[in-house]
DRENVO-501290 format. One record per residue (C-alpha): residue number from 1; x, y, z. Coordinates in steps of 0.001 Angstrom, whole numbers. Example, Ala and Ser with C-alpha at 12.3 -4.5 7.8 and 13.67 -1.06 7.14 Angstrom:
2
<num: 1&px: 12300&py: -4500&pz: 7800>
<num: 2&px: 13670&py: -1060&pz: 7140>
This chain:
459
<num: 1&px: -14002&py: 38030&pz: 15346>
<num: 2&px: -15705&py: 34966&pz: 13870>
<num: 3&px: -12956&py: 32460&pz: 12905>
<num: 4&px: -12963&py: 31445&pz: 9244>
<num: 5&px: -11364&py: 28424&pz: 7597>
<num: 6&px: -10393&py: 27542&pz: 4057>
<num: 7&px: -12446&py: 24332&pz: 4121>
<num: 8&px: -15759&py: 22994&pz: 5297>
<num: 9&px: -15919&py: 22089&pz: 8964>
<num: 10&px: -16326&py: 18573&pz: 10312>
<num: 11&px: -20106&py: 18801&pz: 10764>
<num: 12&px: -20649&py: 19863&pz: 7139>
<num: 13&px: -18281&py: 17228&pz: 5739>
<num: 14&px: -19880&py: 14562&pz: 7935>
<num: 15&px: -23305&py: 15586&pz: 6616>
<num: 16&px: -21995&py: 15096&pz: 3059>
<num: 17&px: -20723&py: 11613&pz: 3972>
<num: 18&px: -24058&py: 10716&pz: 5561>
<num: 19&px: -25994&py: 11399&pz: 2368>
<num: 20&px: -25062&py: 7861&pz: 1299>
<num: 21&px: -26696&py: 5886&pz: 4105>
<num: 22&px: -25672&py: 2478&pz: 2797>
<num: 23&px: -22018&py: 3535&pz: 2641>
<num: 24&px: -22182&py: 4901&pz: 6169>
<num: 25&px: -23660&py: 1636&pz: 7448>
<num: 26&px: -20992&py: -663&pz: 6022>
<num: 27&px: -18222&py: 1810&pz: 6918>
<num: 28&px: -19483&py: 1700&pz: 10497>
<num: 29&px: -19914&py: -2082&pz: 10535>
<num: 30&px: -16542&py: -2816&pz: 8921>
<num: 31&px: -14588&py: -673&pz: 11357>
<num: 32&px: -16445&py: -2144&pz: 14316>
<num: 33&px: -15581&py: -5614&pz: 12986>
<num: 34&px: -11904&py: -4576&pz: 13047>
<num: 35&px: -12397&py: -3326&pz: 16603>
<num: 36&px: -13833&py: -6713&pz: 17584>
<num: 37&px: -10804&py: -8466&pz: 16048>
<num: 38&px: -8610&py: -6220&pz: 18168>
<num: 39&px: -10545&py: -7204&pz: 21285>
<num: 40&px: -10169&py: -10931&pz: 20606>
<num: 41&px: -6417&py: -10520&pz: 20182>
<num: 42&px: -6110&py: -8407&pz: 23312>
<num: 43&px: -8127&py: -10831&pz: 25435>
<num: 44&px: -5965&py: -13732&pz: 24250>
<num: 45&px: -2957&py: -12230&pz: 26054>
<num: 46&px: -3112&py: -12304&pz: 29872>
<num: 47&px: -303&py: -9717&pz: 29923>
<num: 48&px: -2101&py: -7278&pz: 27581>
<num: 49&px: -2605&py: -4525&pz: 30136>
<num: 50&px: 979&py: -4942&pz: 31331>
<num: 51&px: 2153&py: -4464&pz: 27740>
<num: 52&px: 82&py: -1276&pz: 27418>
<num: 53&px: 1432&py: 88&pz: 30688>
<num: 54&px: 5026&py: -788&pz: 29733>
<num: 55&px: 4698&py: 834&pz: 26310>
<num: 56&px: 3198&py: 3945&pz: 27858>
<num: 57&px: 6050&py: 4234&pz: 30351>
<num: 58&px: 8705&py: 3696&pz: 27681>
<num: 59&px: 7170&py: 6472&pz: 25605>
<num: 60&px: 6909&py: 8695&pz: 28689>
<num: 61&px: 10634&py: 8190&pz: 29233>
<num: 62&px: 11328&py: 9017&pz: 25587>
<num: 63&px: 9354&py: 12249&pz: 25718>
<num: 64&px: 11180&py: 13302&pz: 28881>
<num: 65&px: 14588&py: 12626&pz: 27329>
<num: 66&px: 13870&py: 13175&pz: 23646>
<num: 67&px: 16855&py: 15463&pz: 23027>
<num: 68&px: 19333&py: 12857&pz: 24258>
<num: 69&px: 17709&py: 9941&pz: 22429>
<num: 70&px: 17617&py: 11863&pz: 19155>
<num: 71&px: 21316&py: 12683&pz: 19386>
<num: 72&px: 22081&py: 9054&pz: 20270>
<num: 73&px: 20063&py: 7867&pz: 17279>
<num: 74&px: 21786&py: 10353&pz: 14958>
<num: 75&px: 25247&py: 9303&pz: 16153>
<num: 76&px: 24555&py: 5581&pz: 15696>
<num: 77&px: 22787&py: 6035&pz: 12359>
<num: 78&px: 25784&py: 7962&pz: 11040>
<num: 79&px: 28120&py: 5246&pz: 12304>
<num: 80&px: 25990&py: 2804&pz: 10316>
<num: 81&px: 26612&py: 4815&pz: 7150>
<num: 82&px: 23298&py: 6685&pz: 6966>
<num: 83&px: 23000&py: 10408&pz: 6328>
<num: 84&px: 20768&py: 12202&pz: 8835>
<num: 85&px: 18848&py: 15383&pz: 7969>
<num: 86&px: 16894&py: 17626&pz: 10365>
<num: 87&px: 13719&py: 19437&pz: 9313>
<num: 88&px: 12047&py: 22040&pz: 11509>
<num: 89&px: 8754&py: 21932&pz: 9624>
<num: 90&px: 6900&py: 20491&pz: 6623>
<num: 91&px: 8397&py: 23048&pz: 4233>
<num: 92&px: 11966&py: 22149&pz: 5205>
<num: 93&px: 11176&py: 18430&pz: 5026>
<num: 94&px: 9822&py: 18770&pz: 1501>
<num: 95&px: 12787&py: 20868&pz: 384>
<num: 96&px: 15269&py: 18310&pz: 1763>
<num: 97&px: 13533&py: 15482&pz: -107>
<num: 98&px: 13363&py: 17564&pz: -3308>
<num: 99&px: 17078&py: 18361&pz: -3073>
<num: 100&px: 17940&py: 14674&pz: -2699>
<num: 101&px: 15764&py: 13762&pz: -5681>
<num: 102&px: 17287&py: 16482&pz: -7841>
<num: 103&px: 20767&py: 15232&pz: -6947>
<num: 104&px: 19728&py: 11829&pz: -8294>
<num: 105&px: 18104&py: 13343&pz: -11373>
<num: 106&px: 14859&py: 11410&pz: -10930>
<num: 107&px: 11421&py: 12440&pz: -12150>
<num: 108&px: 9517&py: 9408&pz: -10883>
<num: 109&px: 9887&py: 7393&pz: -7687>
<num: 110&px: 8055&py: 4994&pz: -5365>
<num: 111&px: 6843&py: 5614&pz: -1822>
<num: 112&px: 5434&py: 3250&pz: 780>
<num: 113&px: 2935&py: 4361&pz: 3410>
<num: 114&px: 4073&py: 7391&pz: 5375>
<num: 115&px: 1613&py: 9488&pz: 7319>
<num: 116&px: 4362&py: 12042&pz: 7887>
<num: 117&px: 4665&py: 12722&pz: 4160>
<num: 118&px: 874&py: 13045&pz: 4028>
<num: 119&px: 1073&py: 15524&pz: 6909>
<num: 120&px: 3734&py: 17501&pz: 5013>
<num: 121&px: 1818&py: 17285&pz: 1682>
<num: 122&px: 4926&py: 15900&pz: -13>
<num: 123&px: 3201&py: 14396&pz: -3067>
<num: 124&px: 1622&py: 17634&pz: -4348>
<num: 125&px: 4817&py: 19539&pz: -3532>
<num: 126&px: 6924&py: 17177&pz: -5661>
<num: 127&px: 4294&py: 17197&pz: -8420>
<num: 128&px: 4667&py: 20988&pz: -8608>
<num: 129&px: 8376&py: 20402&pz: -9273>
<num: 130&px: 7822&py: 17820&pz: -12007>
<num: 131&px: 8366&py: 14670&pz: -9945>
<num: 132&px: 5779&py: 11876&pz: -9939>
<num: 133&px: 5323&py: 9890&pz: -6720>
<num: 134&px: 3852&py: 6401&pz: -6987>
<num: 135&px: 2312&py: 5223&pz: -3729>
<num: 136&px: 2908&py: 1481&pz: -3464>
<num: 137&px: 671&py: 555&pz: -555>
<num: 138&px: -2428&py: -851&pz: -2279>
<num: 139&px: -4897&py: 1277&pz: -342>
<num: 140&px: -2761&py: 4391&pz: -794>
<num: 141&px: -2462&py: 3718&pz: -4523>
<num: 142&px: -6242&py: 3393&pz: -4817>
<num: 143&px: -6908&py: 6782&pz: -3207>
<num: 144&px: -4046&py: 8292&pz: -5196>
<num: 145&px: -5679&py: 7160&pz: -8455>
<num: 146&px: -8947&py: 8624&pz: -7156>
<num: 147&px: -7121&py: 11905&pz: -6385>
<num: 148&px: -8183&py: 11678&pz: -2752>
<num: 149&px: -6256&py: 11679&pz: 531>
<num: 150&px: -6324&py: 8563&pz: 2735>
<num: 151&px: -9332&py: 8407&pz: 5045>
<num: 152&px: -7708&py: 6129&pz: 7646>
<num: 153&px: -4081&py: 5794&pz: 8734>
<num: 154&px: -4078&py: 1985&pz: 8445>
<num: 155&px: -6954&py: 1364&pz: 5992>
<num: 156&px: -6541&py: 4277&pz: 3545>
<num: 157&px: -9411&py: 3343&pz: 1211>
<num: 158&px: -11862&py: 1970&pz: 3776>
<num: 159&px: -14475&py: 4405&pz: 2418>
<num: 160&px: -14319&py: 2905&pz: -1108>
<num: 161&px: -16593&py: 174&pz: -2436>
<num: 162&px: -14981&py: -2606&pz: -4455>
<num: 163&px: -17060&py: -1577&pz: -7482>
<num: 164&px: -15579&py: 1920&pz: -7303>
<num: 165&px: -12100&py: 442&pz: -7116>
<num: 166&px: -12879&py: -1724&pz: -10145>
<num: 167&px: -13917&py: 1381&pz: -12089>
<num: 168&px: -10705&py: 3177&pz: -11069>
<num: 169&px: -8551&py: 249&pz: -12168>
<num: 170&px: -10428&py: 31&pz: -15471>
<num: 171&px: -9646&py: 3690&pz: -16172>
<num: 172&px: -6036&py: 3751&pz: -14971>
<num: 173&px: -4762&py: 158&pz: -15216>
<num: 174&px: -6861&py: -1111&pz: -18103>
<num: 175&px: -8659&py: -3910&pz: -16239>
<num: 176&px: -11935&py: -5179&pz: -17754>
<num: 177&px: -14915&py: -2904&pz: -17138>
<num: 178&px: -17213&py: -4133&pz: -14388>
<num: 179&px: -14707&py: -6511&pz: -12804>
<num: 180&px: -14749&py: -5851&pz: -9057>
<num: 181&px: -13296&py: -9142&pz: -7837>
<num: 182&px: -10824&py: -8231&pz: -5040>
<num: 183&px: -8351&py: -11000&pz: -5915>
<num: 184&px: -8312&py: -10000&pz: -9575>
<num: 185&px: -7874&py: -6323&pz: -8734>
<num: 186&px: -5076&py: -7088&pz: -6274>
<num: 187&px: -3253&py: -9143&pz: -8915>
<num: 188&px: -3632&py: -6291&pz: -11413>
<num: 189&px: -2213&py: -3833&pz: -8877>
<num: 190&px: 702&py: -6155&pz: -8177>
<num: 191&px: 1657&py: -6273&pz: -11859>
<num: 192&px: 1268&py: -2511&pz: -12183>
<num: 193&px: 3393&py: -1743&pz: -9114>
<num: 194&px: 6094&py: -4307&pz: -9843>
<num: 195&px: 7072&py: -2355&pz: -12942>
<num: 196&px: 7347&py: 802&pz: -10845>
<num: 197&px: 9525&py: -947&pz: -8256>
<num: 198&px: 11936&py: -2224&pz: -10875>
<num: 199&px: 12258&py: 1129&pz: -12613>
<num: 200&px: 12569&py: 3329&pz: -9534>
<num: 201&px: 16008&py: 4649&pz: -8591>
<num: 202&px: 14773&py: 6216&pz: -5322>
<num: 203&px: 12329&py: 4919&pz: -2705>
<num: 204&px: 10743&py: 6758&pz: 206>
<num: 205&px: 9439&py: 4950&pz: 3259>
<num: 206&px: 7943&py: 5986&pz: 6552>
<num: 207&px: 9276&py: 4774&pz: 9903>
<num: 208&px: 7305&py: 3008&pz: 12628>
<num: 209&px: 10103&py: 2846&pz: 15199>
<num: 210&px: 13635&py: 4245&pz: 15333>
<num: 211&px: 15989&py: 2635&pz: 17850>
<num: 212&px: 18344&py: 5090&pz: 19555>
<num: 213&px: 20644&py: 2306&pz: 20810>
<num: 214&px: 21454&py: 955&pz: 17331>
<num: 215&px: 20557&py: 3727&pz: 14870>
<num: 216&px: 18213&py: 1340&pz: 13026>
<num: 217&px: 14662&py: 1856&pz: 11803>
<num: 218&px: 11753&py: -576&pz: 11729>
<num: 219&px: 9051&py: -343&pz: 9070>
<num: 220&px: 5910&py: -2465&pz: 9486>
<num: 221&px: 3790&py: -3458&pz: 6482>
<num: 222&px: 1453&py: -6262&pz: 5447>
<num: 223&px: 2282&py: -6064&pz: 1751>
<num: 224&px: 6093&py: -5937&pz: 1734>
<num: 225&px: 6028&py: -2853&pz: -472>
<num: 226&px: 8456&py: -921&pz: 1746>
<num: 227&px: 10972&py: -3759&pz: 1396>
<num: 228&px: 10517&py: -3976&pz: -2374>
<num: 229&px: 11036&py: -260&pz: -2787>
<num: 230&px: 13980&py: 128&pz: -417>
<num: 231&px: 15863&py: -2972&pz: -1589>
<num: 232&px: 15460&py: -2382&pz: -5324>
<num: 233&px: 16265&py: 1335&pz: -5240>
<num: 234&px: 19781&py: 2771&pz: -5041>
<num: 235&px: 18645&py: 5522&pz: -2673>
<num: 236&px: 16393&py: 4983&pz: 331>
<num: 237&px: 14895&py: 8081&pz: 1988>
<num: 238&px: 13216&py: 7379&pz: 5331>
<num: 239&px: 11000&py: 10163&pz: 6697>
<num: 240&px: 10031&py: 10152&pz: 10363>
<num: 241&px: 8639&py: 12371&pz: 13086>
<num: 242&px: 11012&py: 12901&pz: 15995>
<num: 243&px: 8602&py: 11123&pz: 18363>
<num: 244&px: 9171&py: 7738&pz: 16658>
<num: 245&px: 12251&py: 7100&pz: 18796>
<num: 246&px: 12414&py: 4191&pz: 21262>
<num: 247&px: 15461&py: 3718&pz: 23495>
<num: 248&px: 16534&py: 110&pz: 22904>
<num: 249&px: 16007&py: -2706&pz: 20445>
<num: 250&px: 14546&py: -4937&pz: 23184>
<num: 251&px: 11644&py: -2491&pz: 23480>
<num: 252&px: 10479&py: -3579&pz: 20033>
<num: 253&px: 9253&py: -6737&pz: 21750>
<num: 254&px: 6645&py: -4606&pz: 23485>
<num: 255&px: 5578&py: -2332&pz: 20642>
<num: 256&px: 5455&py: -4935&pz: 17870>
<num: 257&px: 3120&py: -7082&pz: 19980>
<num: 258&px: 805&py: -4115&pz: 20516>
<num: 259&px: 827&py: -2468&pz: 17082>
<num: 260&px: -780&py: -5047&pz: 14783>
<num: 261&px: -3129&py: -6392&pz: 17437>
<num: 262&px: -4466&py: -2885&pz: 18001>
<num: 263&px: -4551&py: -1950&pz: 14322>
<num: 264&px: -6037&py: -4944&pz: 12521>
<num: 265&px: -6349&py: -7756&pz: 15048>
<num: 266&px: -3227&py: -9594&pz: 13814>
<num: 267&px: -569&py: -11066&pz: 16104>
<num: 268&px: 2077&py: -9098&pz: 14185>
<num: 269&px: 2421&py: -7342&pz: 10837>
<num: 270&px: 3417&py: -9634&pz: 7979>
<num: 271&px: 6665&py: -7721&pz: 7537>
<num: 272&px: 8563&py: -5987&pz: 10345>
<num: 273&px: 11611&py: -4835&pz: 8412>
<num: 274&px: 14799&py: -3501&pz: 10001>
<num: 275&px: 16861&py: -972&pz: 8072>
<num: 276&px: 20266&py: -225&pz: 9532>
<num: 277&px: 22986&py: 147&pz: 6911>
<num: 278&px: 22900&py: 1086&pz: 3228>
<num: 279&px: 24004&py: -1637&pz: 843>
<num: 280&px: 27268&py: -1400&pz: -1063>
<num: 281&px: 27159&py: 1537&pz: -3463>
<num: 282&px: 23802&py: 2683&pz: -2118>
<num: 283&px: 22583&py: 5558&pz: 34>
<num: 284&px: 20369&py: 5721&pz: 3103>
<num: 285&px: 18977&py: 9127&pz: 4108>
<num: 286&px: 16946&py: 9685&pz: 7269>
<num: 287&px: 14884&py: 12871&pz: 7581>
<num: 288&px: 13959&py: 13720&pz: 11178>
<num: 289&px: 10998&py: 16084&pz: 11268>
<num: 290&px: 9685&py: 18322&pz: 14054>
<num: 291&px: 6725&py: 20147&pz: 12435>
<num: 292&px: 5093&py: 21259&pz: 15660>
<num: 293&px: 6085&py: 18269&pz: 17776>
<num: 294&px: 8364&py: 20319&pz: 20048>
<num: 295&px: 5496&py: 22729&pz: 20610>
<num: 296&px: 3200&py: 19845&pz: 21529>
<num: 297&px: 5915&py: 18473&pz: 23802>
<num: 298&px: 5884&py: 21784&pz: 25642>
<num: 299&px: 2130&py: 21611&pz: 26268>
<num: 300&px: 2040&py: 19552&pz: 29455>
<num: 301&px: -1626&py: 18597&pz: 29119>
<num: 302&px: -1178&py: 17462&pz: 25496>
<num: 303&px: 2335&py: 15999&pz: 25331>
<num: 304&px: 1072&py: 12425&pz: 25834>
<num: 305&px: -427&py: 12608&pz: 22332>
<num: 306&px: 3154&py: 12196&pz: 21035>
<num: 307&px: 3147&py: 8626&pz: 22375>
<num: 308&px: 932&py: 7642&pz: 19425>
<num: 309&px: 2180&py: 4686&pz: 17342>
<num: 310&px: -389&py: 5250&pz: 14551>
<num: 311&px: -2326&py: 2010&pz: 14988>
<num: 312&px: -5739&py: 3518&pz: 14222>
<num: 313&px: -7499&py: 1678&pz: 17070>
<num: 314&px: -9117&py: 4899&pz: 18277>
<num: 315&px: -10644&py: 5406&pz: 14825>
<num: 316&px: -12018&py: 1891&pz: 14639>
<num: 317&px: -13858&py: 2279&pz: 17936>
<num: 318&px: -14976&py: 5911&pz: 17653>
<num: 319&px: -18747&py: 6191&pz: 16971>
<num: 320&px: -18259&py: 9644&pz: 15440>
<num: 321&px: -15443&py: 8629&pz: 13082>
<num: 322&px: -17198&py: 5446&pz: 12013>
<num: 323&px: -20269&py: 7379&pz: 10924>
<num: 324&px: -18636&py: 10537&pz: 9594>
<num: 325&px: -15699&py: 9166&pz: 7581>
<num: 326&px: -12046&py: 10129&pz: 7662>
<num: 327&px: -12286&py: 12937&pz: 5130>
<num: 328&px: -14584&py: 14888&pz: 7452>
<num: 329&px: -11518&py: 15616&pz: 9613>
<num: 330&px: -9780&py: 17518&pz: 6760>
<num: 331&px: -6329&py: 16364&pz: 7958>
<num: 332&px: -3782&py: 13652&pz: 7241>
<num: 333&px: -4572&py: 11996&pz: 10582>
<num: 334&px: -8300&py: 11663&pz: 11230>
<num: 335&px: -10347&py: 10376&pz: 14133>
<num: 336&px: -9834&py: 11060&pz: 17840>
<num: 337&px: -6027&py: 11121&pz: 17704>
<num: 338&px: -6111&py: 13485&pz: 14724>
<num: 339&px: -8498&py: 15744&pz: 16620>
<num: 340&px: -5899&py: 16266&pz: 19380>
<num: 341&px: -2893&py: 16534&pz: 17044>
<num: 342&px: -4340&py: 18876&pz: 14420>
<num: 343&px: -5090&py: 21895&pz: 16671>
<num: 344&px: -1409&py: 21943&pz: 17605>
<num: 345&px: -499&py: 22401&pz: 13944>
<num: 346&px: -3100&py: 25098&pz: 13306>
<num: 347&px: -5586&py: 25887&pz: 16051>
<num: 348&px: -7698&py: 28213&pz: 13923>
<num: 349&px: -8061&py: 25834&pz: 10963>
<num: 350&px: -8790&py: 22844&pz: 13190>
<num: 351&px: -10862&py: 24421&pz: 15952>
<num: 352&px: -13848&py: 22279&pz: 14983>
<num: 353&px: -12184&py: 18888&pz: 15465>
<num: 354&px: -12073&py: 18521&pz: 19271>
<num: 355&px: -15852&py: 19032&pz: 19226>
<num: 356&px: -16296&py: 16054&pz: 16861>
<num: 357&px: -16541&py: 13631&pz: 19768>
<num: 358&px: -19016&py: 12301&pz: 22311>
<num: 359&px: -16207&py: 12113&pz: 24917>
<num: 360&px: -17293&py: 8529&pz: 25586>
<num: 361&px: -13713&py: 7459&pz: 26353>
<num: 362&px: -13660&py: 4389&pz: 24101>
<num: 363&px: -10620&py: 5797&pz: 22276>
<num: 364&px: -8633&py: 6003&pz: 25504>
<num: 365&px: -9734&py: 2489&pz: 26487>
<num: 366&px: -8274&py: 889&pz: 23339>
<num: 367&px: -5145&py: 3023&pz: 22913>
<num: 368&px: -2134&py: 666&pz: 23160>
<num: 369&px: 59&py: 3373&pz: 24725>
<num: 370&px: -2688&py: 4645&pz: 27061>
<num: 371&px: -3073&py: 8164&pz: 25696>
<num: 372&px: -5877&py: 9967&pz: 27553>
<num: 373&px: -7444&py: 10986&pz: 24246>
<num: 374&px: -10946&py: 11885&pz: 25421>
<num: 375&px: -9565&py: 14026&pz: 28242>
<num: 376&px: -7324&py: 15884&pz: 25806>
<num: 377&px: -10284&py: 16471&pz: 23494>
<num: 378&px: -12102&py: 18112&pz: 26390>
<num: 379&px: -9028&py: 20164&pz: 27288>
<num: 380&px: -8603&py: 21318&pz: 23679>
<num: 381&px: -12202&py: 22565&pz: 23714>
<num: 382&px: -11359&py: 24778&pz: 26653>
<num: 383&px: -8179&py: 26106&pz: 25029>
<num: 384&px: -9971&py: 26826&pz: 21754>
<num: 385&px: -12696&py: 28808&pz: 23508>
<num: 386&px: -10164&py: 30690&pz: 25644>
<num: 387&px: -8096&py: 31567&pz: 22571>
<num: 388&px: -11173&py: 32963&pz: 20821>
<num: 389&px: -11471&py: 30334&pz: 18077>
<num: 390&px: -14942&py: 29097&pz: 18987>
<num: 391&px: -17838&py: 30183&pz: 16776>
<num: 392&px: -19806&py: 33209&pz: 17915>
<num: 393&px: -23000&py: 31114&pz: 17897>
<num: 394&px: -21402&py: 28486&pz: 20147>
<num: 395&px: -20087&py: 31105&pz: 22573>
<num: 396&px: -23533&py: 32757&pz: 22706>
<num: 397&px: -25343&py: 29468&pz: 23306>
<num: 398&px: -22892&py: 28471&pz: 26050>
<num: 399&px: -23337&py: 31868&pz: 27725>
<num: 400&px: -27105&py: 31359&pz: 27605>
<num: 401&px: -26820&py: 27864&pz: 29103>
<num: 402&px: -24533&py: 29184&pz: 31834>
<num: 403&px: -27105&py: 31831&pz: 32712>
<num: 404&px: -29923&py: 29274&pz: 32897>
<num: 405&px: -28070&py: 26458&pz: 34675>
<num: 406&px: -26509&py: 28700&pz: 37305>
<num: 407&px: -29858&py: 30169&pz: 38424>
<num: 408&px: -32307&py: 27632&pz: 39957>
<num: 409&px: -35366&py: 29831&pz: 39505>
<num: 410&px: -34581&py: 30532&pz: 35857>
<num: 411&px: -33799&py: 26832&pz: 35276>
<num: 412&px: -37134&py: 25738&pz: 36801>
<num: 413&px: -39092&py: 28325&pz: 34830>
<num: 414&px: -37342&py: 27486&pz: 31541>
<num: 415&px: -38052&py: 23786&pz: 32085>
<num: 416&px: -41739&py: 24407&pz: 32628>
<num: 417&px: -42004&py: 26645&pz: 29553>
<num: 418&px: -40087&py: 24110&pz: 27470>
<num: 419&px: -42392&py: 21222&pz: 28450>
<num: 420&px: -45482&py: 23328&pz: 27708>
<num: 421&px: -44153&py: 24335&pz: 24269>
<num: 422&px: -43222&py: 20748&pz: 23362>
<num: 423&px: -46741&py: 19524&pz: 24288>
<num: 424&px: -48735&py: 22278&pz: 22565>
<num: 425&px: -46434&py: 23521&pz: 19778>
<num: 426&px: -44080&py: 20613&pz: 18932>
<num: 427&px: -43156&py: 22206&pz: 15596>
<num: 428&px: -41121&py: 24811&pz: 17464>
<num: 429&px: -38691&py: 22024&pz: 18441>
<num: 430&px: -39304&py: 19321&pz: 15833>
<num: 431&px: -37840&py: 21019&pz: 12759>
<num: 432&px: -34696&py: 21122&pz: 10674>
<num: 433&px: -33295&py: 24006&pz: 12706>
<num: 434&px: -32746&py: 21582&pz: 15590>
<num: 435&px: -29643&py: 19426&pz: 14874>
<num: 436&px: -30815&py: 16814&pz: 17395>
<num: 437&px: -34081&py: 16336&pz: 15512>
<num: 438&px: -32299&py: 15683&pz: 12186>
<num: 439&px: -31276&py: 12172&pz: 13205>
<num: 440&px: -33785&py: 11143&pz: 15862>
<num: 441&px: -37338&py: 11612&pz: 17110>
<num: 442&px: -37778&py: 14003&pz: 19994>
<num: 443&px: -39160&py: 12360&pz: 23151>
<num: 444&px: -42625&py: 13101&pz: 24470>
<num: 445&px: -42530&py: 15984&pz: 26944>
<num: 446&px: -42881&py: 14768&pz: 30555>
<num: 447&px: -45834&py: 15993&pz: 32578>
<num: 448&px: -43615&py: 17223&pz: 35394>
<num: 449&px: -39953&py: 17837&pz: 36130>
<num: 450&px: -37807&py: 15425&pz: 38116>
<num: 451&px: -37647&py: 17978&pz: 40958>
<num: 452&px: -41451&py: 18081&pz: 41144>
<num: 453&px: -41673&py: 14290&pz: 41019>
<num: 454&px: -39058&py: 13966&pz: 43750>
<num: 455&px: -40895&py: 16370&pz: 46067>
<num: 456&px: -44022&py: 14240&pz: 45792>
<num: 457&px: -42305&py: 10886&pz: 46143>
<num: 458&px: -39277&py: 11421&pz: 48396>
<num: 459&px: -41063&py: 9854&pz: 51434>
């Protein structure tokens, strides 16, 4: 049966993004500029590859002993005065958060960047129950005002032009029409969000690292919005995937050196905030979420994807992501890493994503925890085909190619026919039905095959 999805597939969404050629060009150039900043930072550290290898091994140890580290973290967090909640999936996570908010009687609260809550679709869930969530990360707030999801896990509004942001702020924040000065818009956002911070009784944050040894959490930001929210609110709710655990506090010295350098080309994030104990008269809730992670852990060929520290380096380097945009991946986490995480959540809905890659390996080369991303993309393609989620047209074309490539006589004949058709009837190939032709000129047909040339010239 032909698999169907409730959304457009990556190729269609990428085609929509590519209709604005100027936007595609600066999106591509900007992300490559970030990649170059990452390279300069990496090359400035002689021990860079040792850091990557160490981080990868620490995460490998965590994944092999996750049960024990989670229980250790829970025990120490509770000793610190935090309340720990366990959620099997996105639905349970959202219900736990809703219950906590109802207990506090709030109808409006602030949230700093959390890709987990995006994954669980927390904002729309709370909106359905009459609770407004104000995203306080500047990029997240911009896409929230635009009623769009983030397109990048570190740079949520990278797809937006400053003029579009100026128009959004004019409509929602009352800034002067036509003012697109970044400094002015940032100042306007700061005033707007400061009021929300002061008024909010509850704050939600994500978690970058959770230390099993101490029961503490580390949240990394460049804007300090997580700190503002958590310190001004009476109730702090921290939402994290179970893979965020690291064994000891000393290991932060490895991961904090890798994270910002890989993400934005900084030595370290402006704020690396440690949350351990709730203040006097306050509450700290930690929601530990599985949502398919145990299933991924059980897939030996894909478990390394859980090492991810959400730096976005693979997105910044990926030639497909840079020229197709984050929204073409129709998931909270886009790019190469999203393409190996999403099929685990729903293989049928995300069967297109592992094919949105050239398999060039650049993603694996820049990954700070050495995830073999391009190899997993290739492996997911095989699983998807074996499970019957590939398109009928793709299966038919692959069967045809198998028939041709596995039979030398057929291959030689097909090559000769193809060259003759391209020379005498180029319109058969050079038309809109050929996806390759849409973006490039077809080469001139050679006069002979390589095999024929080799026979004549092998002496």
